[in-house]
Backbone as JSON Lines, residues from 0, in Angstrom:
{"i":0,"aa":"X","n":[52.26,6.16,-100.93],"ca":[53.24,6.02,-101.69],"c":[53.48,7.06,-102.64]}
{"i":1,"aa":"X","n":[54.97,7.29,-102.84],"ca":[55.34,8.28,-103.64],"c":[54.99,8.15,-104.99]}
{"i":2,"aa":"X","n":[55.0,9.18,-105.84],"ca":[54.59,9.1,-107.07],"c":[55.66,8.78,-108.19]}
{"i":3,"aa":"X","n":[56.76,8.67,-107.8],"ca":[57.88,8.05,-108.68],"c":[59.05,7.71,-107.89]}
{"i":4,"aa":"X","n":[59.93,6.81,-108.72],"ca":[61.21,6.39,-107.98],"c":[62.25,7.46,-107.55]}
{"i":5,"aa":"X","n":[61.6,8.84,-107.6],"ca":[62.66,10.0,-107.27],"c":[61.85,10.77,-106.11]}
{"i":6,"aa":"X","n":[60.96,10.07,-105.54],"ca":[60.1,10.74,-104.36],"c":[60.07,9.58,-103.28]}
{"i":7,"aa":"X","n":[59.76,10.07,-101.98],"ca":[59.47,9.06,-100.92],"c":[58.4,9.94,-100.35]}
{"i":8,"aa":"X","n":[57.38,9.09,-99.74],"ca":[56.23,9.4,-99.07],"c":[56.66,9.78,-97.77]}
{"i":9,"aa":"X","n":[55.56,10.49,-97.06],"ca":[55.68,10.78,-95.59],"c":[55.7,9.47,-94.83]}
{"i":10,"aa":"X","n":[55.0,8.55,-94.93],"ca":[54.98,7.21,-94.23],"c":[56.22,6.45,-94.29]}
{"i":11,"aa":"X","n":[56.82,6.31,-95.7],"ca":[58.11,5.7,-96.04],"c":[59.19,6.35,-95.46]}
{"i":12,"aa":"X","n":[59.35,7.81,-95.36],"ca":[60.33,8.26,-94.53],"c":[60.17,8.17,-93.2]}
{"i":13,"aa":"X","n":[59.13,8.22,-92.45],"ca":[58.95,7.76,-91.11],"c":[59.38,6.42,-91.02]}
{"i":14,"aa":"X","n":[59.21,5.5,-91.82],"ca":[59.63,4.16,-91.65],"c":[61.1,3.93,-91.78]}
{"i":15,"aa":"X","n":[61.73,5.01,-92.61],"ca":[63.23,4.83,-92.75],"c":[63.79,5.6,-91.48]}
{"i":16,"aa":"X","n":[63.31,6.52,-91.19],"ca":[63.91,7.24,-89.69],"c":[63.75,6.28,-88.62]}
{"i":17,"aa":"X","n":[62.47,5.53,-88.55],"ca":[62.3,4.54,-87.36],"c":[63.45,3.47,-87.33]}
{"i":18,"aa":"X","n":[63.8,3.06,-88.53],"ca":[65.02,2.08,-88.75],"c":[66.18,2.54,-88.26]}
{"i":19,"aa":"X","n":[66.25,3.77,-88.28],"ca":[67.58,4.47,-87.88],"c":[68.63,4.45,-89.16]}
{"i":20,"aa":"X","n":[68.15,4.29,-90.26],"ca":[68.76,4.08,-91.33],"c":[68.62,5.19,-92.34]}
{"i":21,"aa":"X","n":[69.51,5.34,-93.27],"ca":[69.34,6.43,-94.22],"c":[69.9,7.56,-93.79]}
{"i":22,"aa":"X","n":[70.14,8.78,-94.89],"ca":[70.56,10.06,-94.41],"c":[69.24,11.08,-95.16]}
{"i":23,"aa":"X","n":[68.92,11.68,-94.28],"ca":[67.97,13.0,-94.68],"c":[68.69,14.24,-94.56]}
{"i":24,"aa":"X","n":[68.61,15.08,-95.81],"ca":[69.46,16.23,-95.98],"c":[68.43,17.43,-96.12]}
{"i":25,"aa":"X","n":[68.2,18.11,-95.31],"ca":[67.5,19.46,-95.3],"c":[68.29,20.46,-96.08]}
{"i":26,"aa":"X","n":[67.72,20.77,-97.37],"ca":[68.26,21.88,-98.05],"c":[67.87,23.39,-98.03]}
{"i":27,"aa":"X","n":[67.0,23.57,-97.02],"ca":[66.33,24.87,-96.84],"c":[67.55,25.85,-96.22]}
{"i":28,"aa":"X","n":[67.2,27.08,-96.19],"ca":[67.92,28.0,-95.69],"c":[68.29,27.84,-94.01]}
{"i":29,"aa":"X","n":[69.34,28.38,-93.61],"ca":[69.66,28.24,-92.23],"c":[68.48,28.64,-91.38]}
{"i":30,"aa":"X","n":[67.94,29.9,-91.89],"ca":[66.81,30.48,-91.0],"c":[65.76,29.44,-90.83]}
{"i":31,"aa":"X","n":[65.43,28.94,-92.19],"ca":[64.22,27.93,-92.09],"c":[64.75,26.73,-91.19]}
{"i":32,"aa":"X","n":[65.88,26.22,-91.32],"ca":[66.06,25.11,-90.31],"c":[66.13,25.4,-88.95]}
{"i":33,"aa":"X","n":[66.56,26.66,-88.61],"ca":[66.36,27.23,-87.19],"c":[65.06,27.26,-86.48]}
{"i":34,"aa":"X","n":[64.14,27.16,-87.45],"ca":[62.74,27.26,-87.0],"c":[62.13,25.77,-86.78]}
{"i":35,"aa":"X","n":[62.86,24.86,-87.15],"ca":[62.49,23.51,-87.09],"c":[63.17,22.55,-88.12]}
{"i":36,"aa":"X","n":[63.25,21.28,-87.7],"ca":[63.79,20.39,-88.58],"c":[63.17,18.97,-88.44]}
{"i":37,"aa":"X","n":[63.54,18.0,-89.44],"ca":[63.19,16.67,-89.38],"c":[64.2,16.21,-88.43]}
{"i":38,"aa":"X","n":[63.99,15.41,-87.25],"ca":[65.01,14.94,-86.56],"c":[65.91,13.91,-87.03]}
{"i":39,"aa":"X","n":[67.23,14.21,-86.77],"ca":[68.2,13.32,-87.53],"c":[68.69,13.79,-88.88]}
{"i":40,"aa":"X","n":[68.06,15.07,-89.37],"ca":[68.58,15.39,-90.66],"c":[69.83,16.16,-90.56]}
{"i":41,"aa":"X","n":[70.59,16.31,-91.64],"ca":[71.66,17.15,-91.64],"c":[71.19,18.4,-92.55]}
{"i":42,"aa":"X","n":[71.79,19.3,-92.58],"ca":[71.7,20.67,-93.18],"c":[72.7,20.99,-94.53]}
{"i":43,"aa":"X","n":[72.41,20.76,-95.64],"ca":[73.14,21.47,-96.6],"c":[72.4,22.05,-97.56]}
{"i":44,"aa":"X","n":[72.54,23.42,-97.44],"ca":[71.68,24.39,-98.41],"c":[71.71,23.86,-99.93]}
{"i":45,"aa":"X","n":[70.65,23.95,-100.55],"ca":[70.52,23.51,-101.89],"c":[71.77,24.13,-102.75]}
{"i":46,"aa":"X","n":[72.13,25.06,-102.65],"ca":[73.23,25.83,-103.27],"c":[74.91,24.98,-103.14]}
{"i":47,"aa":"X","n":[74.77,24.29,-102.0],"ca":[75.91,23.56,-101.55],"c":[76.02,22.28,-101.92]}
{"i":48,"aa":"X","n":[74.79,21.55,-102.52],"ca":[74.66,20.3,-102.46],"c":[75.77,19.55,-103.38]}
{"i":49,"aa":"X","n":[76.0,20.13,-104.75],"ca":[77.07,19.72,-105.42],"c":[78.3,19.51,-104.56]}
{"i":50,"aa":"X","n":[78.79,20.63,-104.22],"ca":[80.05,20.6,-103.46],"c":[80.29,19.87,-102.26]}
{"i":51,"aa":"X","n":[79.05,19.63,-101.31],"ca":[79.39,18.84,-100.12],"c":[79.13,17.52,-100.48]}
{"i":52,"aa":"X","n":[78.2,17.06,-101.61],"ca":[78.09,15.57,-101.75],"c":[79.11,15.06,-102.78]}
{"i":53,"aa":"X","n":[80.3,16.06,-103.15],"ca":[81.31,15.59,-103.64],"c":[82.64,15.3,-102.87]}
{"i":54,"aa":"X","n":[82.49,15.71,-101.6],"ca":[83.62,15.61,-100.73],"c":[83.86,14.15,-100.58]}
{"i":55,"aa":"X","n":[85.19,13.72,-100.17],"ca":[85.55,12.38,-99.99],"c":[84.8,12.1,-98.61]}
{"i":56,"aa":"X","n":[84.75,10.84,-98.54],"ca":[84.17,9.98,-97.33],"c":[84.67,10.68,-96.13]}
{"i":57,"aa":"X","n":[85.76,10.86,-95.71],"ca":[86.43,11.26,-94.44],"c":[86.08,12.87,-94.44]}
{"i":58,"aa":"X","n":[86.18,13.64,-95.41],"ca":[85.77,14.98,-95.33],"c":[84.24,15.28,-94.86]}
{"i":59,"aa":"X","n":[83.48,14.28,-95.58],"ca":[81.96,14.62,-95.44],"c":[81.62,14.22,-93.69]}
{"i":60,"aa":"X","n":[82.25,13.0,-93.46],"ca":[82.06,12.55,-92.05],"c":[82.31,13.72,-91.14]}
{"i":61,"aa":"X","n":[83.68,14.27,-91.38],"ca":[84.19,15.34,-90.43],"c":[83.55,16.55,-90.3]}
{"i":62,"aa":"X","n":[82.74,16.94,-91.65],"ca":[81.93,18.19,-91.7],"c":[80.54,17.86,-91.28]}
{"i":63,"aa":"X","n":[79.98,16.76,-91.45],"ca":[78.63,16.39,-91.04],"c":[78.33,15.59,-89.92]}
{"i":64,"aa":"X","n":[79.4,14.89,-89.45],"ca":[79.34,14.03,-88.24],"c":[78.33,12.59,-88.57]}
{"i":65,"aa":"X","n":[78.11,12.27,-89.87],"ca":[77.74,11.19,-90.36],"c":[78.51,10.58,-91.41]}
{"i":66,"aa":"X","n":[78.25,9.07,-91.74],"ca":[78.71,8.42,-92.81],"c":[78.08,9.2,-94.11]}
{"i":67,"aa":"X","n":[79.13,9.29,-95.24],"ca":[78.3,9.67,-96.43],"c":[78.06,8.36,-97.13]}
{"i":68,"aa":"X","n":[76.57,8.54,-97.68],"ca":[75.91,7.48,-98.37],"c":[77.03,6.83,-99.61]}
{"i":69,"aa":"X","n":[76.62,5.73,-99.95],"ca":[77.25,5.25,-101.19],"c":[76.53,5.64,-102.37]}
{"i":70,"aa":"X","n":[77.11,5.77,-103.55],"ca":[76.45,6.21,-104.77],"c":[75.17,5.4,-105.06]}
{"i":71,"aa":"X","n":[75.21,4.1,-104.66],"ca":[73.84,3.31,-104.93],"c":[72.93,3.19,-103.76]}
{"i":72,"aa":"X","n":[73.19,4.0,-102.82],"ca":[72.27,3.98,-101.45],"c":[71.02,4.34,-101.79]}
{"i":73,"aa":"X","n":[69.96,3.59,-101.44],"ca":[68.62,3.72,-101.61],"c":[67.91,4.51,-100.35]}
{"i":74,"aa":"X","n":[68.82,4.94,-99.55],"ca":[68.2,5.75,-98.36],"c":[68.77,6.94,-98.1]}
{"i":75,"aa":"X","n":[68.9,7.74,-99.38],"ca":[69.36,9.13,-99.51],"c":[68.38,10.12,-99.79]}
{"i":76,"aa":"X","n":[67.94,11.04,-98.82],"ca":[66.44,11.57,-99.13],"c":[67.09,12.94,-98.8]}
{"i":77,"aa":"X","n":[66.42,13.86,-99.74],"ca":[66.41,15.27,-99.73],"c":[65.15,15.95,-99.47]}
{"i":78,"aa":"X","n":[65.14,17.18,-98.56],"ca":[63.94,17.8,-98.55],"c":[64.09,19.28,-98.35]}
{"i":79,"aa":"X","n":[63.07,19.99,-98.46],"ca":[63.04,21.56,-98.37],"c":[61.76,21.78,-97.67]}
{"i":80,"aa":"X","n":[61.13,22.82,-97.92],"ca":[59.95,23.11,-97.22],"c":[58.8,22.61,-97.98]}
{"i":81,"aa":"X","n":[58.66,22.66,-99.14],"ca":[57.38,22.07,-99.87],"c":[57.8,21.09,-100.92]}
{"i":82,"aa":"X","n":[59.0,20.95,-101.35],"ca":[59.29,20.13,-102.38],"c":[60.08,20.7,-103.62]}
{"i":83,"aa":"X","n":[60.01,21.94,-103.92],"ca":[60.82,22.27,-104.95],"c":[62.33,22.28,-104.92]}
{"i":84,"aa":"X","n":[62.85,22.68,-104.0],"ca":[64.31,22.83,-103.74],"c":[64.72,21.33,-103.35]}
{"i":85,"aa":"X","n":[64.1,20.53,-102.9],"ca":[64.39,19.26,-102.53],"c":[64.52,18.43,-103.95]}
{"i":86,"aa":"X","n":[63.61,18.87,-104.84],"ca":[63.66,18.19,-106.12],"c":[64.88,18.62,-107.1]}
{"i":87,"aa":"X","n":[65.37,19.8,-106.82],"ca":[66.58,20.18,-107.43],"c":[67.8,19.71,-106.76]}
{"i":88,"aa":"X","n":[67.84,19.66,-105.51],"ca":[68.91,18.84,-104.9],"c":[68.85,17.32,-105.33]}
{"i":89,"aa":"X","n":[67.91,16.68,-105.35],"ca":[67.77,15.21,-105.77],"c":[68.45,15.22,-107.28]}
{"i":90,"aa":"X","n":[67.99,16.06,-107.99],"ca":[68.47,15.9,-109.4],"c":[70.16,16.24,-109.36]}
{"i":91,"aa":"X","n":[70.49,17.29,-108.69],"ca":[71.91,17.42,-108.56],"c":[72.61,16.21,-108.02]}
{"i":92,"aa":"X","n":[72.1,15.52,-107.06],"ca":[72.93,14.25,-106.25],"c":[72.95,13.22,-107.45]}
{"i":93,"aa":"X","n":[71.77,13.19,-108.04],"ca":[71.55,12.01,-109.13],"c":[72.73,12.31,-110.12]}
{"i":94,"aa":"X","n":[72.81,13.57,-110.43],"ca":[73.98,13.99,-111.56],"c":[75.41,13.57,-110.98]}
{"i":95,"aa":"X","n":[75.52,13.52,-109.65],"ca":[76.77,13.37,-109.09],"c":[77.1,11.69,-109.0]}
{"i":96,"aa":"X","n":[76.02,10.81,-109.43],"ca":[76.04,9.35,-109.3],"c":[75.29,8.81,-108.3]}
{"i":97,"aa":"X","n":[74.42,9.75,-107.34],"ca":[73.65,9.09,-106.38],"c":[72.36,8.62,-106.85]}
{"i":98,"aa":"X","n":[72.39,7.46,-107.67],"ca":[71.23,7.01,-108.69],"c":[69.98,6.76,-108.08]}
{"i":99,"aa":"X","n":[70.16,6.58,-106.76],"ca":[68.72,6.21,-105.93],"c":[68.29,7.39,-105.12]}
{"i":100,"aa":"X","n":[68.91,8.61,-105.24],"ca":[68.51,9.68,-104.27],"c":[67.06,10.07,-104.44]}
{"i":101,"aa":"X","n":[66.34,10.27,-103.39],"ca":[64.9,10.68,-103.65],"c":[64.66,12.07,-102.88]}
{"i":102,"aa":"X","n":[63.44,12.67,-103.14],"ca":[63.09,14.05,-102.64],"c":[61.69,13.54,-101.98]}
{"i":103,"aa":"X","n":[61.74,14.1,-100.65],"ca":[60.4,14.19,-99.8],"c":[59.62,15.28,-100.29]}
{"i":104,"aa":"X","n":[58.8,15.11,-101.2],"ca":[58.16,16.22,-101.69],"c":[57.22,16.98,-100.84]}
{"i":105,"aa":"X","n":[56.6,16.32,-99.92],"ca":[55.89,16.82,-98.95],"c":[56.55,17.91,-98.22]}
{"i":106,"aa":"X","n":[57.87,17.84,-97.92],"ca":[58.84,18.66,-97.24],"c":[58.53,18.9,-95.63]}
{"i":107,"aa":"X","n":[59.25,19.81,-95.17],"ca":[58.77,20.15,-93.71],"c":[57.54,20.5,-93.54]}
{"i":108,"aa":"X","n":[56.83,21.22,-94.33],"ca":[55.44,21.67,-94.23],"c":[54.54,20.44,-93.78]}
{"i":109,"aa":"X","n":[54.83,19.4,-94.66],"ca":[54.0,18.23,-94.55],"c":[54.21,17.34,-93.02]}
{"i":110,"aa":"X","n":[55.49,17.33,-92.9],"ca":[56.16,16.61,-91.88],"c":[55.58,17.31,-90.56]}
{"i":111,"aa":"X","n":[55.67,18.49,-90.58],"ca":[55.0,19.42,-89.24],"c":[53.52,19.28,-89.13]}
{"i":112,"aa":"X","n":[52.91,19.33,-90.38],"ca":[51.36,19.34,-90.16],"c":[51.02,17.9,-89.81]}
{"i":113,"aa":"X","n":[51.66,16.78,-90.18],"ca":[51.46,15.46,-89.75],"c":[51.92,15.28,-88.41]}
{"i":114,"aa":"X","n":[52.36,15.84,-87.85],"ca":[52.98,15.7,-86.34],"c":[54.56,14.89,-86.42]}
{"i":115,"aa":"X","n":[54.94,14.68,-87.65],"ca":[56.2,13.79,-87.72],"c":[57.31,14.16,-86.33]}
{"i":116,"aa":"X","n":[57.81,13.04,-85.91],"ca":[58.52,13.17,-84.86],"c":[59.93,12.38,-85.02]}
């Protein structure tokens, strides 16, 4: 279980992905993402979170190929390598009104260590 309403645990993230719902946003650099990623995630570098999450619905879908989550979506998750940039991105998203955005604090490191697929 995650330590706060701003975080999601490995097992909860796996469940979310297994249901095929939610949006997982990888905020690492392109070079990091090129070395491996959580399946189904989209890439928005942490420095672009505010501008990309501010796109209107059609622009977001055109740019990322997925539906933009609603402001009250409980299935919007940010992650990085070990949690710090993911936390920054989560706070940026919450500042834009995505009040239930969460950080996967274990990051890609935990995902890959636990064999997440």
